[in-house]
C-alpha positions in Angstrom: -14.9 10.0 0.5 -18.5 10.9 -0.5 -19.2 9.4 -4.0 -20.3 12.7 -5.3 -16.8 14.2 -4.5 -15.1 11.8 -7.4 -15.7 11.9 -10.9 -16.2 8.1 -11.4 -16.9 5.1 -9.6 -14.5 5.1 -6.5 -13.1 2.4 -4.4 -11.4 2.7 -1.0 -8.3 0.5 -0.3 -6.7 -0.3 3.0 -3.7 -2.8 2.6 -0.9 -5.2 3.1 1.1 -7.2 0.5 4.4 -8.2 -1.7 6.4 -7.7 -4.7 8.7 -9.1 -7.5 11.4 -9.3 -10.2 14.3 -11.3 -11.3 17.4 -11.7 -9.2 19.5 -10.0 -11.8 17.0 -7.0 -11.8 17.4 -6.5 -8.1 17.3 -2.5 -7.7 20.1 -0.9 -5.7 19.0 0.4 -2.2 17.9 4.3 -2.6 20.0 6.9 -1.1 18.1 9.1 1.0 18.9 12.9 1.4 20.6 13.7 4.6 18.6 15.8 7.2 20.3 19.1 6.2 19.2 18.5 2.5 15.7 18.0 3.3 14.5 21.8 3.3 15.7 22.1 -0.1 14.4 18.9 -1.6 12.0 19.7 -4.3 8.9 17.8 -5.8 10.9 16.4 -8.7 13.7 15.2 -6.6 11.2 13.7 -4.3 9.3 12.1 -7.0 12.4 10.6 -8.6 13.4 9.3 -5.2 10.1 7.7 -4.7 10.1 5.7 -8.0 13.5 4.3 -7.0 12.0 3.4 -3.5 8.8 1.8 -5.1 11.0 -0.4 -7.3 13.1 -1.4 -4.5 10.0 -2.4 -2.5 8.4 -4.4 -5.1 11.5 -6.5 -5.7 12.3 -7.1 -2.1 9.0 -7.6 -0.2 8.6 -10.6 -2.5 11.9 -12.0 -1.7 11.1 -11.7 2.2 7.9 -13.5 1.5 9.8 -16.3 -0.2 12.3 -16.7 2.8 10.1 -15.9 5.9 8.2 -19.3 6.4 6.7 -18.1 9.9 4.7 -15.4 8.6 4.2 -16.3 4.9 4.0 -20.1 5.0 1.5 -21.1 2.2 1.5 -17.7 0.3 1.7 -17.7 -3.5 5.0 -16.9 -5.0 3.6 -14.3 -7.4 4.2 -10.9 -8.6 3.6 -8.0 -6.1 0.1 -6.9 -7.4 -1.3 -10.6 -7.6 -1.1 -11.1 -3.8 -4.6 -11.1 -2.8 -5.8 -9.2 0.5 -5.9 -10.9 3.6 -9.2 -12.5 4.6 -11.4 -12.9 7.5 -11.4 -16.4 8.6 -10.7 -18.7 11.5 -6.9 -18.9 12.2 -5.0 -22.1 11.6 -2.1 -21.3 14.0 -1.2 -18.1 16.5 1.1 -16.9 13.8 -1.7 -16.3 11.0 -2.0 -13.0 9.5 -5.7 -12.0 9.3 -8.0 -9.1 9.1 -11.1 -7.6 10.1 -12.1 -6.0 7.0 -13.7 -7.7 3.9 -11.2 -8.2 1.0 -11.8 -7.0 -2.6 -14.2 -9.3 -4.5 -14.7 -8.6 -8.2 -18.3 -9.5 -8.5 -19.3 -7.6 -5.5 -17.5 -4.5 -6.6 -19.1 -4.4 -10.0 -22.6 -4.9 -8.6 -21.9 -2.2 -5.9 -20.5 0.1 -8.8 -23.9 -0.4 -10.7 -25.9 0.3 -7.9 -23.9 3.1 -5.8 -21.0 4.0 -8.0 -18.6 3.1 -5.1 -17.1 0.1 -3.3 -15.2 -0.2 0.0 -12.9 -3.3 0.6 -9.4 -4.4 2.0 -7.1 -4.4 -1.0 -3.2 -4.5 -1.9 -1.3 -1.2 -1.6 0.8 -2.5 -4.9 -2.8 -2.0 -6.9 -2.5 1.8 -6.4 -0.4 3.9 -9.1 1.7 5.9 -6.5 2.4 8.5 -9.3 0.5 11.1 -11.6 1.8 11.7 -14.9 2.3 15.1 -16.2 0.9 14.2 -19.7 -2.7 13.4 -17.9 -3.7 16.9 -17.0 -7.2 15.8 -15.5 -5.5 13.3 -13.1 -3.0 16.0 -12.1 -5.8 18.5 -11.5 -7.4 16.0 -9.1 -4.2 14.9 -7.1 -2.7 18.2 -6.8 1.2 19.0 -6.8 3.5 16.0 -5.6 4.5 16.0 -2.0 7.8 17.4 -0.6 10.3 14.9 1.1 9.6 16.7 4.2 6.0 15.8 4.2 6.9 12.3 3.2 8.9 12.0 6.1 6.0 13.2 8.3 3.7 10.7 6.7 6.1 7.8 7.1 6.1 8.2 11.0 2.4 7.0 11.1 3.3 3.6 10.0 6.0 3.1 12.8 5.3 0.0 14.9 4.4 2.3 18.0 1.9 4.6 15.8 0.4 1.4 14.4 0.1 -0.5 17.4 -0.8 2.2 20.0 -4.7 1.5 19.8 -4.4 -2.1 18.0 -2.7 -4.0 20.9 -4.7 -6.7 22.9 -3.3 -7.6 26.1 -3.2 -11.0 27.5 -3.8 -12.9 24.4 -1.7 -15.7 22.4 -2.2 -14.9 18.6 -0.4 -12.4 16.3 -3.9 -11.4 15.0 -4.6 -9.9 18.3 -1.2 -9.1 20.2 0.4 -7.7 17.0 -2.7 -6.5 14.9 -1.7 -3.3 13.0 -4.4 -1.0 12.0 -3.7 0.7 8.4 -3.7 4.4 9.4 -4.8 5.4 5.9 -7.9 4.8 3.5 -7.0 5.2 -0.1 -9.8 6.4 -2.6 -9.0 5.4 -6.2 -11.1 5.7 -9.2 -11.6 5.1 -12.7 -13.2 6.8 -15.7 -14.6 3.6 -16.9 -16.2 1.2 -14.4 -14.9 -1.8 -16.6 -11.4 -1.1 -15.5 -12.6 -2.5 -12.0 -13.6 -5.9 -13.5 -10.4 -8.0 -12.2 -9.1 -9.9 -9.7 -5.9 -7.6 -9.1 -4.3 -4.6 -10.7 -1.0 -3.8 -11.6 -0.3 -0.5 -10.0 -2.8 0.9 -12.3 -5.5 2.5 -10.0 -5.0 6.2 -9.8 -5.8 7.8 -6.4 -8.1 10.7 -5.9 -5.7 12.3 -3.5 -3.4 11.2 -0.6 -0.3 10.5 -2.4 1.7 11.7 0.5 0.1 8.8 2.8 1.3 6.4 0.2 4.6 7.7 -0.5 5.0 7.5 3.3 3.9 4.0 3.5 6.7 3.2 0.7 9.4 5.0 2.8 8.6 3.2 6.1 8.4 -0.1 4.1 11.9 0.3 2.4 13.2 1.3 6.2 11.7 -1.9 7.6 13.1 -4.0 4.5 16.7 -2.7 5.0 16.4 -4.1 8.6 14.6 -7.3 7.9 14.9 -8.8 11.3 12.8 -6.0 12.7 9.0 -6.9 12.6 8.2 -3.1 11.8 6.5 -4.0 8.5 
């Protein structure tokens, strides 16, 4: 998105990541509406359900990372938003998770903001605030009305394995980074009224989106589905 289209310094984030909470605070699996209820599922109902889905994801992704030593060996056991983006580097093994997008670097970001007002980097999807508080009318005016459940269902389909891998599959290779490469299908543009808000290594779900909440909600729905069938490498 052009810098002129946002009211303050912007950062575009494409992402992968994790979550956290104590065992006693494990959230219950959200109950999704049946197909017959979808047409009448309103904005407020959808937002309430999405809040429970995001909480579920924050807890259970961290749990998966703790227990799945194949894909997450050596990763830090930290809160969801503290996981750093994947880096561009030489692989140590065929199971290494790699990226082709330069990750967020605070110092570079601040320099870029000073010079251009924008910065683009790989990030962590849990840095983004999935919701717009009705008490903040300026943010509400920028983001627009919350998505309906029917549009969230459509957005979630862009994160399925078949959709993600259709142009990211490299045949005849031996590494996960090539054979099972996933291209994140959305670029999210965040903003802040004050550039100093970006002077950090990570963000606790605090970066407001300019727009595109339906894509982020779709991601969380797809992630929750994958977490509930942990043995399926869909996420």
